[in-house]
N, C-alpha and C positions, 0 to 999 in steps of 0.2 A: 505494500500499499503506498504510495508516495505521499511526503509531507513535504510542506515551505519551507523552504529551509529557514533553519533557525529558529521552528516554532516550537519543535519540542525536542526535550530534554531527553538524552541518550537511553536512562533507565525508561521513560515511557515507549520510544523504539524497541526498545530490546522486549518489551512488555510485550507489545502490539505483534512481534515478528513470531514469539513463541505460541500467543493465541492463534496465530495463521497454522503454524505449525501441528497445533495440536487439533484442529478443525480442520484439516486436508481431507477426511475422508467428506465430510458434509460439503464443503467449497468445491468438489471436484462436481457436485451434483447441481451448483450453485446456477442460474442463471446468469450467465455475465455478458451486459451489452457491448455490442460492436463497436469499435468506434464511430465518432459522430457519421465522418463522410459513408461508410458503410451501412452505418444506420437508415441515412437518409434514403441512400440508394434499395434498401430493402420493403423500404415504407411504401413502394409502387401498388400494393393491395390495401394499403389502411385504408379506413373507411373515407377519410378527409380528403386522402388523394383522388377515391375513386369518384368522389362525388365533383370532383372537377375537371376528371376525365368525360362524365357526363355529360357536363354541360358543352364543350366542346364538340361530343359525339351529339347533343343535340342537334349545334346551330352545324355541323354538317350534313346531317340528314333534313333539315330545312332548307336548306341550300342545293340538296338533291333533288328534293322536290320542286323547288323553285323551277327546276329546268322544265319540267313537266306540259306536255302540250294538253290545252281539252279533250277529253274524250268522245269520241262522236256516239249518236244516241241512235239506233232503228227502231222504226215505226212500223207496224203492219197494220192495214186498216182495211174495213171492208164496207163499200155504202149500198144500197139500193137492194136492202134485201128483209124479209118478215113483216112489210106493210103491206097495203092494200093492194089487191091486182091492179097491175099485173105486175107489181114487186112482191108476191106471198112466198118468194123459192128465191133461188141462186140465179134463175137464167136471164135476169138484168144485172145481177152484180158488178158492181165495178170494184175490184180489188188491188192495193195501192201497197207496194215495198216500199220503203224509203229511208235512205240513209241522211240523216245532221251533221253537219261537221261546223260548230262552231269555230270560228275566226278570230284570233284576238289583231285586235289593231293599236296605232297609237304606241309600238315599244315595249308594251305592257311585258312581256316575256324574256327582251333585254334590259327591263328596268328590275323585274324579279329576282331576277339570276344575279345584278349587281349589289342587289340590296343581301342576298343570302351568303354570297361570299364576302362582304361589307362584316355581316353578322356574325362570319366564322372568325375572319381575324381580329375581332372583338371580344368573343369568346376565347378564342386564343391569349391574348393578353390579357383577358381576364383569371386565364385560367393560370397563366405564368406569376402574375401578382398573387394568386391563391397560392401557391406553390411556394413563393418568395415568404409570402405569411408565416405559412404551417412550419418551412425551413425557420425562420426566428423561433419561433414558439415551443419547437422541437428542441430547438438550441437552447435556451434556455429552460427547457424543464430537462436536458441533459448537464446543462451546468448548478440547476439545484439542487440536484442528484449527487452531482460531486460536493457541492457546498454543505450537504448534510451527511458527506460520509468525511468532510473535512470538521464540522462542527463535534463530529465523536472524537475525532480525534485529538480537539482541545480540549473538549470536556475532560477526557480519559488523562492526557497531558497535566491538566488541574489538578485532577485528584491523585495522580502518581506527587505532584510536587506537594500538595498540600498532605498526604501520607507522610512524606520525606520531613515535614515540617514537624507533624506530630509527635514522632518517632523524635529529632530533637528535643521538642519540648517534656517529652515524658521522661528524656534522659537527664535534663537539666531537674525536672523535678526530684527524680529518686536522687540525684546528687545535692538533695537540697537547694540548688540554686534559685529554683521556681515555688511557686505557692501552686499548690494544684489544680487551684482555677482557672490558669495558663493550660493546661492538660486538656480542659473539658474545655476550654473554646478551642480548641486546637480539632479535636475531634468533632465538634460541633458543625465546626468549618468543613474539615473531608467529607460528614455524612449527606452534609446539605449538597457537595458539590457530586457527592454519586446519583443523587437524584438528576441532576442536571446530564446526567449520563444517557437515564433512561428517558428522558425528555429528547435527549438527542436522535436515540435511536428511535424512539416513534415519531420523530420527523422524518427520518430517513426515510422509513416503509413508507409512510405518504407521498414523499420524494418520488421516490424510486414507480410505485401504481401509478403517480403522475405521467411519468414518462414512459409508461410499459403503453396506457391507454392513449399517449398521443403517437406511439410506435405501431399502435391495434396489434399486440401481443396480448395474448389470451392472458399469458404466464407470465407474471412479473420480476422483473429484472432485479437480482439484488448486489449486482457490482458491474462498476465500468472497465472494460478492455484499455481504455485509452483515455484520462481525462482530459479535458480541452483548455482546464484556467492555466494550466505549467506552460499552454502555447503563448500565450499570451502576457508571460510576466514582463518581458523587452518592452521599451517603448518602441512603438510603430508609424509612424508618420502617415497620415490620409492625406489621399491626394485629391486633388478637386471632383467633384462633381458634377456632371452636367446637367442641368433640372431638365431640359427637351428631352433627354437620353432614362429619364429617369422611369422603370415600369410603370407607380400609378400615375405620371402623366400621358404616356404614350399607350393606356388603356382608355384612359379620357380621351382622348385623339380618337383612337380608333372607333370608340361608342357615338363622339360626334359623326364622324364620317359614314356611321350607318346609319343616325338618324336622316344626314341631307339624302343617302339613296333611296329613304322609305317616304321621305317627300316627295323626291321623283318618281316613286311609284303610286303613292296614292294621286299624285296629278293625271299621271299615265291613265290609271284606274277608270280617270270620267270618262275618256273617248269610247261612243259604242261600240261592243261588241260586234260583229254580224254572225249570223247563219246561215251557211249554203245547206241545200235539199237537194239530193239526186234521188230518182227512184222509179219504179215501173210499175206500170199500172194496165191492169188485166180487166177489157172490157168485155166479159160473156156474152152478151147481146149480138157483139162483133164477133165474136172467138176472135179476135185482136189484142196485142197490147201496143203499149202507149207510154212512149216517155214524160217522166214527169222530173220538172225542175223549179227551184225556188231560191228565194235570198229575203232571209228576215233581218230585219234593221230596226232596233229596240229605237224608243224618240225619248229624249235626255230631258223629260219636261219636270218629272217632280224628282230625282235623284239626279244629282250632277258630283256625289261623294265630297261636298263640300263638309261638312262636320267631320270627315276622316283627314282631307289634305289641312284644315283648321288643325287637327289634332297633330296628325304629323308635323306642321310646323314649329308649333308649340314644343312639343318634345325636341325638336332640332335645336328651336332656342334655348330649354333649359338644359341639352348637351353641351354647347356653345358656352354657356356662363357658366358650366362646370368645368368645362377645360381649362376655362381661363381663371378659373379662381384656382385648382387644384394647380397652375402652373404657380402662382403666387404662392401656396400652401406650403408647396414641396423645395421652392427659393429656400423661405424661410424653415423647413425642416431639416435642409440641408445645411445650414450657416447653425441651424442648433444641434444638429447633432455632430459636427464638425468640432463646435466650443464645448458639447459634452464630453468628447472623446480628448480633449486636451484637457480639459478640469480632473475628470479620472484617471487622466496619467499622473497629473499632479500629485492627487488626492490619493493615488498609489502609494508615489515616491515617500512624500509625506508618511503615510501611515506606515513605511518600512523603515524612517528614520524615529519614529513612534517605538514602536517595535524593539529596537537594538536598545534606544534610551531604560526600555520598561525590562528588557532582559538584564541589562547593567545593574540597575536598582534593586532587582530581587539578588542578583547574585551579590552586592554587597551590604544588603538587610539581612539575609542569610548569615553570612559570616560575621557580622555585627553581633546578630543574637546568638550565634555559636559562641562569640566570645564573651555573651554578657553585657553588651557592651550597647544594647539596644532593648526595647519591650517587642512582647511577641504582638502587640496589636500595629507596630510598626510593619513586624513582616507578612502580615495579613493584608497588611494594606498596600506594600509592594507586591506581593503575588497576585491582587487583586488588578493592579493596573496591570501586570503584565498581563493576564486574563484580557482583559478590556483592549489592551493596544493586540493582541491577536487576533479580537475579533473584529476589531476596526479594519485590520491588515485585510482578513475574508472578505468583510462588507466592501473594500475599496476594491480588489481582485472582481468582485461580482459587478460592481458597477461598470469597471471596463471591460471587462465582457461584454457586460448590456450594450453600451454605448457602440463596441466593435461590432454587436449583430448588428445592431438599427443601423450604422453605416455599410454595410454589406450587405442589407435589404435593399437600400435607397441604391446600390449599386450593382445591382440583379445577381447578387453572390448569395452562399452560404458564410457561415462563417468561415470555413476553410476552405474557401476559394473557389468552389465548384460555380461554375455559371450556370443558371439555370432559366430552360429554355419554353 
């Protein structure tokens, strides 16, 4: 189990290593989460990913349907039968077999195809944006599981240090250099810290359960094959990000184009279609056949598709407004993300300095207490300060990770640098 450099005392590391060896058989059966890049690739069948794929497939199906031409109709008609004489039988019947073919005018089919293709492109970009959001949330869940592991390590380290201080306090009490109250105080502190270990373990169970749920796994993970936070310790400068190439803006732009195509389609649908009819009529009285032809043209007196045109135009105005607003919001989001990344780097560096100071303070306080030159309360205070400093470092690493994951999402990448198409 990897620890942050300088966080754990040697005795805590040795104790955890021995525990891992003793638990070797159960660990072999543990469900280990693969490295993040591999885990993301394995989530293609996760419910969230399947939902995104279904959106694209739906748009592709609509685009294929847009290419379909109107179906012809076939009609069979019999006239002049079962009436009064001389039309009381079939002797004077006229039987007509006719095919009617609707013909779209005004470029409806081409406009429908263009709208379908624009819808597919918008769906693909929405799916890409959804995949980026999913990768971001999956990375945060992965990091949360690792953070839960780290918190257990920190809690166990605090217990080990408290138990070591308790032994010193007991030795001083036995030597008559300290009142028994001091050993009781040290024991109380150690017991309180042991309870924190149990709390940290419960939080780990929840974190791994959430990671498994995000990954679409029925069986919960229990450990990570390759921690992520350790990759981000070194300071990484984030380059400029072009707002016009950010996935959310590209999605909004594609949706505005699709709305524009739907306006064109609505306008062309106002053009009336014609129906060409062609058939054969059988005249029984003359024992002869005759050709029947016709042309049907609707008269656009009541329905001129104005409502659909107005609705499509309103949808276009809304999509264009969203595109313009999103461009401004992405510009602001990029500036904010870059600033947060710089702040996270600075916070992480400051936390490291705080930890080094707290470690030195605890070391000196323990030496002074063992020599009888300082009271137990100062040792406990310095150990608590060290525990707080370790927690501050972990929180700083988590903020640093979140800032870089957000930058990666705006750049169209996962936290590990894989490009999402």
